[in-house]
NUDREN-199740 format. One line per 8 residues: number of its first residue (from 1); their letters; for each residue x, y, z of N, C-alpha, C. Coordinates in steps of 0.1 Angstrom, whole numbers, plus 5000, padded with zeros to 4 digits. Atoms other than C-alpha are relative to their C-alpha. Example, Ala and Ser with C-alpha at 12.3 -4.5 7.8 and 13.67 -1.06 7.14 Angstrom:
BEGIN
1> as> 5009 4988 5000 5123 4955 5078 5009 5012 5000 | 4991 4989 5000 5137 4989 5071 4992 5011 5008
***
This chain:
BEGIN
1> mkqynvgi> 5006 4989 5002 5002 5001 4998 5008 5011 5002 | 4992 4985 5001 5010 5035 4992 5002 5005 5014 | 4998 4993 4986 5024 5058 5023 4994 5014 4997 | 5006 4989 5003 5004 5087 5027 5005 5011 5015 | 4999 4990 4987 5014 5120 5050 4986 5008 5002 | 5011 4992 4993 4989 5133 5073 5000 5008 5010 | 5001 4986 4990 4978 5161 5094 4987 4997 5013 | 5010 4999 4994 4960 5159 5125 4993 5013 5008
9> lgatgmvg> 5007 4986 4997 4937 5192 5133 4991 4996 5012 | 5006 5003 4983 4931 5192 5174 5008 4990 5002 | 4985 5009 4998 4964 5172 5178 4998 5001 5015 | 4997 4999 4985 4964 5185 5217 4986 4993 5010 | 5008 5005 4995 4931 5174 5225 4995 4986 5003 | 5000 5012 4999 4919 5137 5238 5000 4991 4990 | 4998 5006 5011 4911 5124 5207 5010 5002 4988 | 4983 4998 5007 4940 5141 5190 5007 4994 5002
17> qrfatlla> 4986 5010 4994 4963 5124 5215 4997 4987 4998 | 5001 5012 5009 4944 5093 5204 5003 4998 4986 | 4994 4998 5017 4952 5099 5168 5014 4996 5001 | 4985 5002 5001 4985 5103 5177 5010 4988 5002 | 4993 5012 4999 4991 5071 5194 4999 4991 4993 | 5004 5011 5008 4974 5051 5165 5008 5001 4988 | 4996 4998 5011 4990 5067 5140 5016 5003 4999 | 4988 5002 4997 5027 5069 5154 5010 4990 4992
25> ehpwfrvk> 4996 5012 5006 5036 5035 5140 4991 4996 4984 | 5010 5004 5009 5008 5033 5113 5009 4994 4990 | 4991 5005 5014 5020 5010 5085 4997 5010 4985 | 4998 4995 5012 5004 5032 5058 4999 5013 4998 | 5000 4986 4998 5000 5068 5074 5013 5007 5011 | 4989 4996 4995 5028 5088 5084 4996 5015 5004 | 5004 4987 4992 5022 5119 5111 5008 5013 4995 | 4993 4983 5001 5036 5153 5089 4993 5011 5007
33> vlaasprs> 5004 4985 4996 5015 5180 5105 4991 4995 5015 | 5008 5002 4984 5002 5182 5143 4992 5018 5000 | 5001 4987 5003 4981 5214 5141 4987 4999 5014 | 5010 4997 4993 4960 5229 5170 4997 5018 5000 | 5005 4987 4996 4945 5263 5183 5015 5014 5000 | 4986 4992 4999 4970 5295 5183 5005 4996 5012 | 4996 4997 4990 4975 5292 5219 5011 4984 5003 | 4989 5013 5004 4993 5259 5208 5011 5004 4989
41> agktyeea> 4991 5002 5013 5010 5266 5178 5011 5011 5006 | 4988 4995 4998 5047 5276 5178 5009 4988 5009 | 4995 5010 4991 5052 5250 5207 5002 4984 4992 | 4998 5015 5004 5065 5212 5206 4990 4994 5005 | 5011 5011 4992 5038 5187 5212 5003 4994 5010 | 5000 5006 4984 5053 5178 5243 4995 5014 5008 | 5001 4986 4994 5052 5216 5255 4984 5002 4999 | 5015 4993 5002 5017 5222 5240 4989 4995 5010
49> vgsrwamt> 5008 5009 4991 5001 5191 5258 5004 5000 5014 | 4992 5001 4985 5022 5190 5289 4995 4995 5012 | 5010 5004 4991 5001 5180 5321 4988 4993 4995 | 5014 5004 5005 4972 5173 5298 5001 4986 4992 | 5001 5013 5003 4984 5141 5283 4994 4986 5006 | 5011 5010 4994 4955 5117 5291 5001 4984 4995 | 4996 5016 5001 4966 5083 5275 5007 4993 5008 | 4996 5012 4988 4975 5053 5296 5011 4997 4994
57> vpmpeslk> 4994 4999 5002 5003 5052 5273 5011 5011 4997 | 4993 4987 4998 5033 5076 5267 4997 5006 4986 | 4998 4991 5016 5035 5102 5238 5012 4995 4991 | 4990 5004 5008 5049 5088 5210 5016 5008 4997 | 4986 4992 5002 5088 5100 5209 4999 5006 4985 | 4999 4995 5016 5086 5107 5170 4991 5010 5004 | 5008 4989 5000 5058 5132 5178 5005 5011 5009 | 4999 4987 4993 5072 5152 5210 5009 5011 4995
65> gmvvrdln> 4987 4985 5004 5097 5176 5193 4993 5005 4986 | 5006 4997 5014 5073 5180 5163 4993 5017 5003 | 5004 4986 4997 5063 5220 5162 4983 4999 4995 | 5016 5005 5005 5025 5221 5164 4995 5014 4992 | 5006 4988 5010 5007 5245 5136 4990 5004 5004 | 5012 4989 4997 4981 5271 5138 4989 4989 4989 | 5009 5006 5010 4950 5250 5119 4991 5008 4993 | 5008 4992 5007 4933 5280 5108 5011 5013 4992
73> aekeaias> 4990 4986 5007 4964 5307 5098 5007 4990 4989 | 4992 5005 5008 4983 5280 5081 4995 4986 4995 | 5005 5011 5006 4958 5258 5066 5003 4999 4985 | 4999 5002 5016 4966 5265 5031 5018 4990 4999 | 4990 5009 4999 5004 5253 5041 4998 4984 5003 | 5002 5010 4996 4994 5226 5057 4995 4987 4991 | 5011 5007 5012 4968 5214 5029 5012 4996 4993 | 4990 5003 5008 4998 5215 5009 5012 4991 5003
81> evdfvfca> 4986 5010 4997 5021 5191 5027 4997 4988 5007 | 5008 5013 4993 4995 5165 5038 4994 4992 4984 | 5010 5006 5006 4974 5140 5018 4987 4998 5003 | 5011 4996 4993 4947 5143 5042 5002 5003 5015 | 5003 5000 4987 4937 5151 5076 4992 4993 5006 | 5008 5003 4989 4923 5138 5106 4992 5012 5009 | 5003 4989 4993 4901 5163 5124 4993 4994 5013 | 5009 5002 4986 4890 5164 5162 5002 5010 5005
89> vdmkkdei> 4999 4984 4993 4885 5201 5170 4991 5004 5011 | 5008 4998 4989 4869 5213 5201 4997 5016 4997 | 5004 4987 5004 4849 5244 5185 4984 5003 4997 | 5017 5002 5000 4812 5253 5180 4999 4996 4985 | 5002 5008 5010 4797 5234 5153 4999 5011 4985 | 5001 4993 5015 4790 5263 5127 5017 5003 4995 | 4981 5001 5001 4833 5266 5132 5005 4992 4991 | 4993 5012 5005 4841 5235 5124 4995 4993 4988
97> raleesya> 5006 4999 5015 4818 5231 5093 5007 5005 4989 | 4989 4990 5009 4836 5261 5079 5015 4999 4999 | 4987 5005 5004 4868 5246 5086 5003 4988 4993 | 5003 5013 5010 4864 5211 5072 5000 5002 4986 | 4999 4997 5012 4851 5228 5043 5010 5007 4993 | 4988 4995 5010 4879 5249 5036 5010 4992 4998 | 4987 5013 5001 4904 5218 5041 4998 4996 4982 | 5005 5006 5009 4881 5201 5018 5004 5008 4985
105> klecpvis> 5003 4991 5010 4881 5233 4990 5016 5001 4998 | 4991 5001 5001 4915 5233 4995 5011 4987 4995 | 5001 5013 5006 4917 5196 4980 5009 4991 5010 | 4998 5007 4988 4925 5183 5014 4989 4992 5007 | 5011 5008 4997 4903 5152 5020 5000 5002 5018 | 5002 5001 4988 4890 5153 5054 4993 4989 5009 | 5007 5011 4987 4884 5124 5082 4993 5007 5010 | 5002 4994 4985 4864 5138 5109 4994 4993 5009
113> nnsahrft> 5011 5007 4984 4853 5126 5144 4991 5011 5006 | 5010 4992 4995 4832 5156 5149 4988 4998 4995 | 5014 5002 5002 4797 5158 5146 4992 5009 4988 | 5004 4988 5004 4793 5191 5129 4992 4998 4983 | 5004 5007 5015 4789 5173 5089 4990 4986 5003 | 5006 5015 5001 4770 5140 5102 4990 5001 4994 | 5018 5001 5004 4737 5152 5088 5003 5005 4984 | 4995 4999 5014 4754 5168 5057 4996 4990 4989
121> pdvpmvvp> 5009 5011 5010 4731 5149 5031 5012 4994 4989 | 4991 5005 5008 4763 5145 5010 5011 4997 5003 | 4988 5004 4989 4790 5134 5037 4997 4987 5004 | 5002 5007 4996 4791 5102 5043 5006 4996 5013 | 4995 5006 4988 4790 5087 5079 5002 4987 5003 | 5003 5015 5005 4804 5055 5078 5006 4992 5012 | 4993 5007 4996 4811 5026 5098 5007 4991 4992 | 4996 5004 5010 4833 5007 5079 4992 4986 4998
129> elnpehie> 5000 5016 5002 4820 4971 5084 4980 5004 4996 | 5015 5002 5002 4783 4982 5079 4994 5010 4991 | 5004 4990 5009 4779 5010 5053 5009 5003 4991 | 4991 4992 5008 4810 5012 5032 4996 5008 4988 | 5004 4995 5012 4790 5018 5001 5000 5017 5002 | 5002 4985 5001 4783 5055 5012 5010 5009 4999 | 4990 4994 5002 4815 5064 5006 5000 5002 4984 | 5005 4995 5013 4804 5066 4969 4992 5015 4997
137> iieaqrkr> 5007 4987 5003 4783 5096 4976 5014 5014 5002 | 4989 4986 5000 4820 5117 4978 5000 5005 4990 | 5002 4994 5014 4816 5123 4942 4991 5009 4997 | 5010 4988 5002 4785 5142 4942 5004 5009 5012 | 4995 4989 4991 4799 5160 4974 5014 5010 4991 | 4989 4994 5011 4831 5167 4950 4993 5010 4993 | 5008 4990 5012 4808 5185 4924 4994 5012 5008 | 5006 4988 4990 4789 5204 4952 5012 5010 5001
145> lgtkrgfi> 4987 4996 4996 4825 5216 4964 5009 5006 4990 | 4992 4998 5015 4840 5220 4930 5015 4996 5004 | 4987 5002 4996 4868 5200 4941 5004 4985 4992 | 4997 5011 5010 4888 5171 4924 5007 4990 5009 | 4997 5014 4990 4904 5154 4958 4997 5003 5011 | 5007 4997 4988 4888 5174 4987 4987 4995 5004 | 5015 5003 4993 4859 5158 5007 4999 4998 5013 | 5001 5001 4980 4847 5154 5044 4991 4986 4998
153> avksncsi> 5010 5012 4997 4838 5118 5054 5000 5002 5014 | 5002 5003 4983 4828 5114 5091 4998 4987 5005 | 5005 5011 4993 4826 5085 5116 4985 5007 5011 | 5012 4996 4993 4795 5084 5137 5001 5002 5013 | 5000 4999 4986 4787 5091 5173 5010 4986 5007 | 4991 5008 4993 4810 5071 5198 4988 4986 5004 | 5009 5008 4992 4778 5055 5217 4993 4990 4988 | 5008 5006 5008 4761 5043 5185 5007 4986 4995
161> qsyvpalh> 4993 5012 5006 4788 5020 5178 5004 4990 5009 | 4999 5012 4992 4789 5000 5207 4983 4991 4997 | 5012 5011 5001 4754 4984 5199 4990 4999 4983 | 5004 5004 5016 4745 4993 5159 5007 4991 4996 | 4994 5011 5005 4771 4968 5150 4993 4988 5000 | 5007 5009 4997 4753 4943 5169 4982 4996 4994 | 5011 5000 5010 4721 4951 5152 5000 4997 4989 | 4997 4997 5013 4732 4958 5120 4995 4985 4992
169> plreafgl> 5000 5015 5006 4732 4918 5106 4985 4994 5002 | 5015 5006 4998 4697 4910 5124 4991 5010 4996 | 5007 4990 5011 4682 4942 5105 4996 4996 4989 | 5002 5005 5014 4690 4927 5075 4995 4985 4997 | 5004 5015 5003 4683 4892 5080 4984 4997 5005 | 5012 5001 4992 4650 4898 5102 4991 5008 5001 | 5014 4989 4999 4632 4931 5096 4999 5005 5014 | 5005 4997 4985 4641 4951 5127 4991 5011 5000
177> tkvlacty> 5008 4993 5002 4612 4970 5137 5000 5014 5012 | 5000 4989 4992 4618 4989 5169 5012 4997 5009 | 4989 5000 4988 4647 4997 5195 4997 5008 5011 | 4999 4995 4993 4651 5007 5226 5019 4998 5006 | 4986 4999 4995 4689 5015 5238 5002 5011 5013 | 4995 4994 4991 4702 5029 5272 5016 4997 4999 | 4988 5002 4999 4738 5038 5271 5006 5008 5010 | 4994 4992 4989 4761 5043 5299 5015 5002 4996
185> qaisgagk> 4988 4995 5004 4790 5064 5289 5012 5003 5009 | 4987 4996 4993 4826 5068 5299 4999 5014 5000 | 4998 4985 5001 4839 5102 5308 5009 5005 4989 | 4990 4993 5007 4866 5103 5285 4992 5001 4984 | 5007 4994 5011 4838 5108 5258 4996 5014 4999 | 5005 4985 4999 4833 5141 5275 5017 5004 4999 | 4983 4994 5005 4874 5145 5266 5006 5003 5020 | 4997 5000 4987 4874 5140 5307 5009 4988 5006
193> tfetwpdm> 4993 5014 4990 4896 5120 5334 4997 4999 5010 | 5005 4997 4983 4888 5114 5371 5008 5009 5002 | 4995 4992 4994 4916 5137 5377 4993 5015 4997 | 5005 4984 5005 4901 5168 5356 4986 4998 5003 | 5016 5003 5000 4864 5153 5364 4998 4995 5013 | 4998 5007 4986 4866 5148 5403 4986 4999 5004 | 5012 5000 4995 4830 5152 5405 4993 4986 4996 | 5005 5010 5009 4821 5121 5382 5004 4990 5009
201> vdnlipfi> 5001 5012 4989 4834 5098 5413 4993 4998 5008 | 5012 5004 4989 4811 5078 5430 4988 5008 4993 | 5010 4992 5008 4786 5095 5403 4992 4994 4989 | 5008 5000 5008 4760 5092 5379 4995 5014 4992 | 5007 4991 5004 4748 5117 5356 4985 4998 4989 | 5010 5007 5013 4714 5110 5335 5001 5013 4991 | 5003 4991 5013 4718 5135 5309 5015 5003 4992 | 4987 4993 5010 4745 5146 5280 4992 5006 4991
209> ggeeekse> 5005 4993 5012 4738 5169 5257 4999 4998 4987 | 5003 5002 5014 4724 5162 5224 5003 4985 4997 | 4996 5012 5001 4734 5128 5230 4990 4987 4996 | 5009 5010 5004 4700 5109 5227 4993 5004 4984 | 5005 4997 5015 4691 5129 5194 5008 4993 4992 | 4995 5007 5004 4721 5116 5182 4999 4987 4996 | 5001 5013 5001 4717 5082 5191 4986 4994 4994 | 5015 5003 5006 4680 5080 5177 5001 5002 4979
217> qeplkvwg> 5002 4997 5014 4689 5096 5143 5011 4993 4993 | 4986 5006 5010 4727 5085 5132 4999 4988 4995 | 5000 5015 5004 4717 5048 5130 4992 5002 4987 | 5006 5000 5014 4691 5057 5104 5005 5008 4987 | 4992 4998 5012 4718 5075 5083 5008 4990 4994 | 4991 5010 5002 4739 5049 5087 4993 4987 4989 | 5006 5008 5012 4712 5026 5071 4993 5005 4992 | 5004 4990 5011 4702 5052 5048 5006 4995 4983
225> tiengeiv> 4995 5001 5014 4705 5049 5009 5004 5012 4989 | 4995 4989 5011 4720 5073 4983 4989 5001 4989 | 5011 4995 5011 4692 5087 4960 5004 5014 4998 | 4997 4987 5005 4701 5117 4939 5005 5010 5004 | 4992 4992 4999 4733 5126 4952 5000 5006 5016 | 5003 4996 4986 4720 5126 4988 5002 4987 5007 | 5005 5012 4993 4720 5099 5017 4988 5000 5003 | 5008 5002 4998 4686 5094 5024 4999 4993 5012
233> katvpsit> 5002 5008 4988 4676 5082 5061 4990 4989 5000 | 5010 5009 4997 4660 5049 5067 4989 5004 5009 | 5011 4996 4988 4625 5050 5082 4998 4994 5011 | 5002 5012 4994 4627 5020 5100 5016 4994 5007 | 5010 4999 4984 4631 5010 5134 5002 5013 5000 | 5004 4987 4989 4617 5035 5155 5011 4996 5007 | 4991 5005 4993 4646 5038 5179 4994 5012 5014 | 5002 4989 4990 4641 5057 5213 5015 4995 5011
241> tqclrvpv> 4988 5002 4994 4671 5060 5238 5002 5008 5015 | 4995 4993 4988 4685 5072 5272 5015 4999 5003 | 4983 4999 4995 4722 5084 5279 5004 5003 5012 | 4995 4996 4987 4740 5083 5310 5012 4999 5000 | 4987 5001 4997 4771 5096 5319 5010 4991 5014 | 4999 5011 4989 4788 5069 5345 5012 5002 5004 | 4986 5000 4994 4821 5066 5364 5008 4990 4995 | 4991 5009 5005 4841 5045 5340 5010 5009 4993
249> sdghtaav> 4993 4990 5008 4871 5061 5322 4999 4997 4985 | 5002 5004 5010 4868 5042 5291 4991 4989 4995 | 5004 5011 5004 4843 5020 5273 4985 5005 5000 | 5014 4998 4998 4807 5027 5263 4994 4985 5003 | 5009 5008 5003 4778 5004 5272 4986 5004 4998 | 5014 4998 5007 4744 4998 5258 4991 4991 5006 | 5008 5010 5002 4716 4978 5270 4987 5001 4993 | 5013 4999 5014 4693 4971 5242 4993 4990 5000
257> fasfekkp> 5012 5006 4999 4660 4959 5234 4993 5001 4988 | 4999 4998 5017 4650 4952 5198 4987 4988 4998 | 5007 5007 5010 4620 4936 5180 5001 4998 4987 | 4994 4999 5017 4618 4925 5143 4985 4992 4993 | 5012 5001 5007 4593 4918 5117 4998 4982 5003 | 4999 5012 4999 4602 4882 5120 5006 4991 5011 | 4994 5000 4989 4614 4871 5156 5008 4987 4995 | 4989 5015 5000 4647 4848 5152 5002 4995 5012
265> tkeqilel> 4992 5007 4989 4660 4823 5173 5012 5004 5007 | 4988 4998 4995 4686 4825 5199 5012 4998 4994 | 4989 5005 5007 4707 4804 5179 5004 5009 4986 | 4994 4996 5014 4704 4819 5145 5006 5016 5004 | 4990 4986 4998 4713 4854 5163 5015 4997 5004 | 4988 5006 4998 4745 4837 5178 5007 4999 4988 | 4991 5005 5012 4755 4824 5144 5004 5013 4991 | 4999 4991 5006 4748 4858 5127 5013 5008 5006
273> wqnfkgip> 4990 4994 4997 4771 4874 5151 5017 4996 5001 | 4984 5005 5000 4800 4851 5152 5004 4998 4987 | 4999 5001 5016 4798 4849 5110 5002 5016 4995 | 5001 4987 5005 4796 4888 5107 5011 5005 4997 | 4990 4994 5006 4822 4903 5086 4999 5011 4990 | 5002 4990 5011 4826 4934 5065 5010 5000 4995 | 4990 4997 5009 4846 4950 5041 5013 5001 5005 | 4988 5000 4996 4875 4958 5063 5005 4989 5005
281> qelelpsa> 4993 5014 4995 4880 4918 5076 5002 4997 4986 | 4996 5011 5011 4879 4908 5038 5015 5009 4995 | 4990 4994 5006 4903 4937 5028 5014 4998 5009 | 4994 5004 4990 4922 4929 5059 5011 5013 5000 | 4993 4987 4994 4929 4966 5070 5005 4999 5010 | 4994 5000 4989 4953 4974 5093 4994 4998 5013 | 5007 4994 4989 4931 4988 5122 4989 4989 5001 | 5015 5006 4999 4899 4960 5115 5006 4990 5008
289> pkqfihyf> 4998 5010 4991 4895 4935 5142 4997 4985 4990 | 5003 5013 5006 4897 4897 5130 4985 4995 5001 | 5011 5002 4997 4864 4892 5148 4991 5012 5005 | 5005 4986 4999 4841 4921 5148 4992 5000 5010 | 5007 5001 4989 4816 4911 5172 5003 4984 5011 | 4999 5010 4987 4825 4890 5206 4988 4997 5005 | 5011 5005 4990 4795 4870 5223 5007 4995 5013 | 4999 5009 4985 4800 4860 5260 4991 4996 5007
297> eednrpqa> 5008 5009 4995 4785 4832 5274 4996 5006 5014 | 4998 4998 4981 4791 4847 5315 4991 5011 4997 | 5007 4992 4996 4764 4863 5328 5004 5016 5004 | 4996 4988 4998 4785 4891 5339 5012 5005 4991 | 4992 4990 5009 4802 4902 5309 4993 5005 4986 | 4986 4993 4999 4811 4922 5289 4999 5009 5011 | 4997 4989 4987 4826 4945 5316 5008 5009 4991 | 4993 4991 5007 4841 4976 5305 5017 4998 5005
305> kldrgleg> 4986 5000 4997 4874 4970 5325 5009 4992 4992 | 4995 5014 5008 4879 4935 5310 5002 5000 4989 | 5003 5009 5018 4866 4935 5272 5002 5015 4993 | 5002 4989 5005 4866 4974 5263 5015 4998 4987 | 4990 5000 5011 4904 4967 5246 5000 4988 4991 | 5002 5015 5007 4893 4932 5229 5007 5006 4987 | 4997 4994 5012 4912 4936 5197 5006 5013 4995 | 4993 4987 5000 4932 4966 5201 4986 5012 5003
313> gmavsvgr> 5010 4992 4998 4897 4981 5212 4992 5000 4987 | 5009 4999 5013 4881 4978 5181 4989 4993 4996 | 5010 5009 5003 4858 4948 5185 4989 5005 5010 | 5010 4999 4994 4827 4951 5198 4996 4985 5008 | 5002 5010 4989 4815 4930 5229 4983 4999 5000 | 5016 5000 5000 4781 4915 5233 4997 4988 5009 | 5005 5011 4987 4764 4893 5264 4987 5003 5004 | 5013 5004 4993 4733 4883 5281 4988 5003 4992
321> lredtqyd> 5009 4998 5007 4711 4879 5251 4988 4991 5005 | 5012 5006 4997 4677 4866 5261 4987 5006 4997 | 5014 4997 5005 4641 4870 5253 4994 5008 5009 | 5004 4988 4987 4620 4900 5269 4985 4997 4997 | 5010 4999 5000 4589 4905 5276 4991 5011 4994 | 5003 4987 5004 4582 4937 5260 5003 5003 4985 | 4993 5002 5017 4605 4932 5229 5000 4987 4999 | 4995 5013 5004 4618 4903 5215 5008 4993 5005
329> ykfvclsh> 4986 5003 4994 4652 4901 5226 5005 5013 5007 | 4992 4992 4992 4673 4921 5251 5016 4994 5000 | 4986 5003 5002 4712 4921 5251 5007 5015 5006 | 4993 4988 4997 4740 4942 5263 5011 5002 4991 | 4989 5000 5008 4768 4956 5243 5012 5011 5006 | 4987 4986 4996 4804 4977 5249 5007 5002 4989 | 4987 4996 5008 4830 4992 5230 5005 5009 5004 | 4991 4990 5000 4859 5014 5231 4995 5012 4996
337> ntlrgaag> 5005 4987 5009 4845 5049 5226 5010 5011 4995 | 4989 4990 5007 4880 5067 5219 5007 4988 4989 | 4993 5008 5013 4892 5036 5199 4991 4998 4990 | 5012 5005 5009 4865 5020 5178 4989 5015 5000 | 5011 4987 5002 4841 5051 5185 5007 5011 4998 | 4996 4983 5002 4863 5082 5181 5013 4995 4989 | 4986 4999 5012 4902 5080 5163 5000 4984 4996 | 4998 5011 5005 4902 5042 5159 4992 5001 4988
345> ggvllael> 5011 5001 5010 4870 5042 5138 5004 5011 4988 | 4995 4991 5013 4884 5073 5118 5011 4995 4993 | 4992 5005 5006 4917 5055 5113 4996 4990 4989 | 5008 5007 5010 4897 5027 5098 4993 5003 4991 | 5006 4993 5009 4875 5047 5079 5011 5004 4991 | 4990 4994 5006 4909 5063 5064 5006 4987 4993 | 4993 5011 5007 4923 5026 5054 4990 4996 4992 | 5011 5004 5009 4891 5018 5038 5000 5011 4986
353> laakgyfd> 4999 4989 5011 4891 5052 5018 5013 4998 4991 | 4986 4997 5005 4929 5049 5011 4997 4983 4987 | 5002 5013 5008 4924 5010 4998 4988 5002 4989 | 5011 4999 5009 4894 5021 4977 5005 5011 4989 | 4993 4990 5008 4917 5049 4960 4995 5014 5002 | 5007 4988 4998 4898 5080 4975 5011 5010 5002 | 4989 4993 5000 4931 5098 4981 5009 5002 4994 | 4994 5001 5013 4947 5094 4948 4998 5011 4991
***
């Protein structure tokens, strides 16, 4: 595979740090630019992050001395030096939309961790195992933007990546009609650690701003279809959610209830999960888990502390599948929110786009 020079916009934040750890020794992607706000620009990466390094692994030695660039003031220069950028900035949504479009119009593709463009009709929001065909909308987006190379592609909300992968093969096989999902989300999803958010110790907050709306609508875009240069959301299933912040460092858990047009047997569900593979597994992309969905027979699994790191944090764990009195079935899901749900999912999406020639 060709080697690509990449940049990280928002490199000093938690997701930007995660991108840095994943890309420092990536076989296809070489970090050429680290960029952030003006207050970090001109400092080395080590100086700019300082005591805010939130990863459990050390800062990559190869990046410590790299000088951080100003992501706005130097965007023309940055765009000319890289093949594409990963974007994980902390800004207002309208500012993010403008920033990402400006890089795309400079013929620099953008792989975004942000939510700002998730519902732009011609921007693909991709979980690579579930809807890889949505990247085909990029040609329509390029026409709108007036670009030859530049485009924006986004990954979905971190919480839906814990349970939508488990629902996906069931939807295709048995006609998913309604879903109730309650998510229990780690504090790293808010860019926090217990050191920076001591109020979360021994606590639970039953509200995460905007999260329930995202969790109810984003799966419908993932399951949507391309029509006349836009991605049209699916109309079923009906989805309702509750999203809670819990005192867990990493790992989003979901309690899921689902009903179907044709109720499957438990054995049919387990077989589908066991055998489910997507394009990333077929192409053997570097970040793809070999077994995407892992099912645990133990009653007390999956657990965030034990299972979030499965297959480099890129697998989805499922357990406690059983029939329900109100829905057909209920089960519990878990994924690592800053790996599969954020930076890792972004890197996997970039690998898919690279394999399909979208950066060439």
